C-alpha positions as CSV (number, residue, x, y, z in Angstrom):
1,M,-65.8,-2.5,-63.0
2,R,-62.5,-3.1,-64.8
3,F,-61.2,-4.8,-61.6
4,T,-64.3,-7.0,-61.3
5,I,-64.0,-8.2,-64.9
6,S,-60.3,-8.8,-64.7
7,F,-60.8,-10.7,-61.3
8,I,-63.5,-12.9,-62.7
9,C,-61.4,-13.7,-65.8
10,I,-58.4,-14.7,-63.7
11,L,-60.5,-16.9,-61.4
12,F,-62.2,-19.1,-64.0
13,C,-59.7,-20.7,-66.3
14,A,-56.6,-23.2,-65.7
15,G,-54.6,-26.7,-65.1
16,A,-51.6,-28.1,-63.2
17,A,-48.1,-28.7,-64.5
18,V,-47.9,-32.4,-65.4
19,A,-45.5,-34.4,-67.6
20,Q,-46.8,-34.2,-71.2
21,T,-45.5,-35.3,-74.6
22,A,-45.2,-32.7,-77.3
23,F,-48.4,-31.3,-78.9
24,T,-48.8,-31.3,-82.7
25,P,-51.5,-29.7,-84.9
26,V,-54.8,-31.6,-85.1
27,A,-55.4,-32.9,-88.6
28,S,-59.1,-32.3,-88.7
29,T,-60.4,-29.4,-86.5
30,G,-63.9,-29.8,-88.1
31,L,-64.3,-33.3,-86.8
32,L,-63.1,-32.3,-83.3
33,D,-65.5,-29.3,-83.2
34,A,-68.4,-31.6,-84.1
35,A,-67.3,-34.1,-81.5
36,L,-67.1,-31.4,-78.9
37,V,-70.6,-30.1,-79.7
38,K,-72.0,-33.7,-79.5
39,A,-70.2,-34.3,-76.2
40,S,-71.4,-31.1,-74.6
41,S,-75.0,-31.7,-75.8
42,D,-75.0,-34.9,-73.8
43,V,-74.0,-33.2,-70.6
44,N,-76.7,-31.6,-68.4
45,T,-74.6,-31.1,-65.2
46,I,-71.0,-31.3,-64.1
47,E,-69.5,-31.4,-60.7
48,S,-65.8,-31.8,-59.6
49,D,-63.1,-30.8,-57.2
50,F,-60.6,-28.3,-58.3
51,V,-57.2,-26.9,-57.2
52,Q,-56.4,-23.4,-58.3
53,T,-52.8,-22.1,-58.5
54,K,-52.0,-18.5,-59.2
55,Y,-48.6,-17.6,-60.6
56,M,-47.7,-13.9,-60.2
57,E,-44.2,-12.5,-60.9
58,M,-44.5,-10.0,-58.1
59,L,-45.0,-12.8,-55.5
60,S,-42.3,-15.1,-54.2
61,E,-44.8,-18.0,-53.6
62,N,-47.7,-19.4,-55.6
63,I,-51.2,-18.9,-54.2
64,V,-53.1,-22.2,-54.0
65,S,-56.8,-22.5,-53.4
66,K,-59.2,-25.5,-53.4
67,G,-62.9,-25.9,-53.9
68,K,-65.9,-27.4,-55.7
69,F,-67.1,-26.6,-59.2
70,Y,-70.7,-27.0,-60.4
71,Y,-72.3,-26.5,-63.9
72,K,-75.9,-26.9,-64.9
73,K,-77.3,-26.4,-68.4
74,A,-77.7,-23.7,-69.5
75,N,-75.2,-21.1,-68.3
76,K,-75.3,-21.9,-64.6
77,I,-71.9,-22.0,-62.9
78,V,-70.7,-22.2,-59.3
79,L,-67.1,-22.0,-58.0
80,D,-67.3,-22.6,-54.3
81,Y,-63.8,-22.0,-52.8
82,T,-63.3,-23.9,-49.5
83,S,-59.6,-23.3,-48.8
84,P,-57.8,-21.3,-47.6
85,A,-60.9,-19.2,-47.1
86,H,-64.5,-19.4,-48.2
87,Y,-65.3,-17.5,-51.4
88,L,-68.3,-18.1,-53.7
89,I,-69.0,-17.2,-57.3
90,V,-72.4,-18.0,-58.9
91,I,-73.4,-17.3,-62.5
92,N,-77.0,-17.9,-63.5
93,G,-78.1,-16.6,-66.8
94,Q,-77.4,-12.9,-67.0
95,Q,-76.5,-12.4,-63.3
96,I,-73.4,-13.1,-61.3
97,K,-73.1,-13.2,-57.5
98,I,-69.8,-12.9,-55.6
99,V,-69.7,-13.6,-51.9
100,S,-66.5,-12.7,-50.0
101,D,-66.0,-12.2,-46.2
102,G,-69.8,-12.6,-45.8
103,K,-70.5,-9.7,-48.2
104,K,-72.6,-10.4,-51.2
105,N,-72.5,-8.4,-54.5
106,I,-74.8,-9.1,-57.5
107,Y,-74.1,-7.8,-61.0
108,E,-76.3,-7.7,-64.2
109,L,-74.3,-9.2,-67.0
110,R,-76.5,-7.7,-69.7
111,A,-75.7,-4.2,-68.5
112,N,-72.1,-4.6,-69.5
113,K,-71.0,-6.1,-72.8
114,M,-67.6,-7.2,-71.5
115,M,-69.1,-9.0,-68.5
116,S,-71.7,-10.7,-70.7
117,Q,-68.9,-11.8,-73.1
118,T,-66.9,-13.2,-70.1
119,S,-69.9,-15.3,-69.1
120,V,-70.2,-16.8,-72.5
121,L,-66.5,-17.5,-72.6
122,L,-66.6,-19.2,-69.2
123,S,-69.4,-21.5,-70.3
124,A,-67.5,-22.4,-73.5
125,C,-64.4,-23.2,-71.5
126,M,-66.0,-25.2,-68.8
127,T,-68.1,-27.4,-71.1
128,G,-65.7,-27.6,-74.1
129,N,-68.5,-26.3,-76.4
130,L,-66.4,-23.8,-78.4
131,S,-69.3,-23.2,-80.8
132,L,-70.5,-20.7,-78.3
133,L,-67.6,-18.4,-79.1
134,S,-67.9,-15.7,-81.7
135,A,-65.5,-14.5,-84.4
136,D,-63.9,-12.3,-81.7
137,Y,-61.6,-15.3,-80.9
138,R,-59.1,-17.3,-82.9
139,L,-58.7,-21.0,-82.0
140,E,-55.6,-23.1,-82.4
141,Y,-55.9,-26.9,-82.0
142,T,-53.1,-29.3,-81.0
143,E,-52.9,-32.8,-79.6
144,N,-50.7,-35.4,-78.0
145,D,-51.3,-39.0,-77.1
146,R,-53.6,-38.2,-74.2
147,Q,-55.0,-34.7,-74.6
148,Y,-56.3,-32.1,-77.0
149,R,-55.1,-28.6,-76.3
150,I,-57.1,-25.7,-77.6
151,K,-55.7,-22.2,-77.4
152,I,-58.2,-19.4,-77.4
153,L,-56.8,-16.0,-78.6
154,P,-59.0,-12.9,-78.0
155,L,-59.1,-10.5,-81.0
156,D,-61.2,-7.7,-79.6
157,R,-61.3,-5.6,-76.4
158,M,-60.8,-8.7,-74.3
159,K,-57.1,-8.6,-75.3
160,S,-56.6,-6.0,-72.7
161,Y,-57.5,-8.5,-70.0
162,L,-56.4,-11.8,-71.5
163,K,-53.4,-12.8,-73.7
164,E,-54.7,-16.4,-74.2
165,I,-56.6,-19.3,-72.7
166,D,-55.5,-22.9,-73.0
167,I,-58.0,-25.7,-72.6
168,F,-56.8,-29.3,-72.1
169,L,-59.3,-32.0,-72.9
170,N,-59.2,-35.7,-72.1
171,K,-59.2,-37.6,-75.4
172,Q,-61.3,-40.4,-74.0
173,D,-64.4,-38.4,-73.0
174,L,-63.5,-34.8,-74.1
175,S,-63.9,-33.5,-70.6
176,V,-62.0,-30.5,-69.4
177,E,-59.0,-31.6,-67.3
178,Q,-57.0,-28.4,-67.2
179,L,-57.4,-24.7,-68.0
180,R,-54.9,-21.9,-68.0
181,M,-55.6,-18.2,-68.4
182,T,-52.7,-16.0,-69.2
183,E,-52.8,-12.3,-68.7
184,P,-51.1,-9.7,-71.0
185,A,-48.3,-9.3,-68.3
186,L,-47.8,-13.1,-68.5
187,D,-49.0,-13.8,-65.0
188,Y,-51.4,-16.8,-65.1
189,T,-53.8,-18.9,-63.2
190,E,-54.1,-22.6,-63.5
191,Y,-56.7,-25.2,-62.4
192,I,-56.8,-28.9,-62.3
193,F,-60.2,-30.7,-62.1
194,T,-60.5,-34.1,-60.4
195,N,-63.3,-36.4,-59.3
196,K,-65.5,-35.2,-62.2
197,K,-69.1,-36.4,-62.3
198,K,-71.5,-35.8,-65.2
199,N,-75.3,-35.7,-65.2
200,T,-75.7,-35.9,-61.4
201,S,-78.8,-34.3,-59.7
202,L,-77.9,-30.7,-58.9
203,T,-80.8,-28.6,-57.5
204,D,-81.6,-25.1,-58.7
205,E,-81.1,-23.9,-55.1
206,L,-77.3,-24.3,-55.6
207,F,-77.4,-21.7,-58.4
208,R,-79.6,-19.1,-56.7
209,I,-78.5,-15.5,-57.0
210,D,-80.6,-13.7,-54.3
C-alpha cells in the first residue's frame, strides 16, 4: 500500500522549467484565497493536455510522458497517459482505479486515511481551491509579474512521502499552469498543462470506476 500511495503522489503534481522573474511574497494572502475559492466555484469541468517529466537522481535521463487530464466537480479526476505507453488513473469520490498493461486495480479511499487525504490534496491542487486543505499543511504564497506560486508543505504523516508541492497559477484566470511535487529525497515530478478548457461537456462515463 505504501508503494501505491507514493506512486499516486508522484504522478499527480508538477510544471515545466520556463524562464521566470523572481517571486516575492504576496501582500494579501486572504484576498488571493478568496479569489481562488470564487474561481474554483465557477468551474464545473476542466480538460487539458499535459506533459509529465520525472527527474530522478538515479537515472541519467528524464522520463517524459504525455496525456490528457480531465476534472469534473466534485472530486472526479482522470489522468489518461497516451505516450510512451497507455496508463489510466481515475478518481471518483472515494474510489480510485488504476489501469496498467490491461490490468485494472480498484481501491477504496475511505479504507485508508492516507489514500483519502491524497485524493483531497489532488483535488485542491488541480482546481486551485486550497480551502479544501486542512491544518495538516502550511502554505506559502509568492508572486511574480505573470504567476502566483503557492508552496504546500505537509506537516503530518504525509511528510514521509512529500517534501513540498509547488502550484503555479496564471494571474489572469487563476488556472493551474504548472505543478511540481518534490519527494523527501529531492527527486521530483513536473507537469505542464496546455490547451486548457473549462466547463466543457464531460460525460460521467469518462469517470467510471467499474
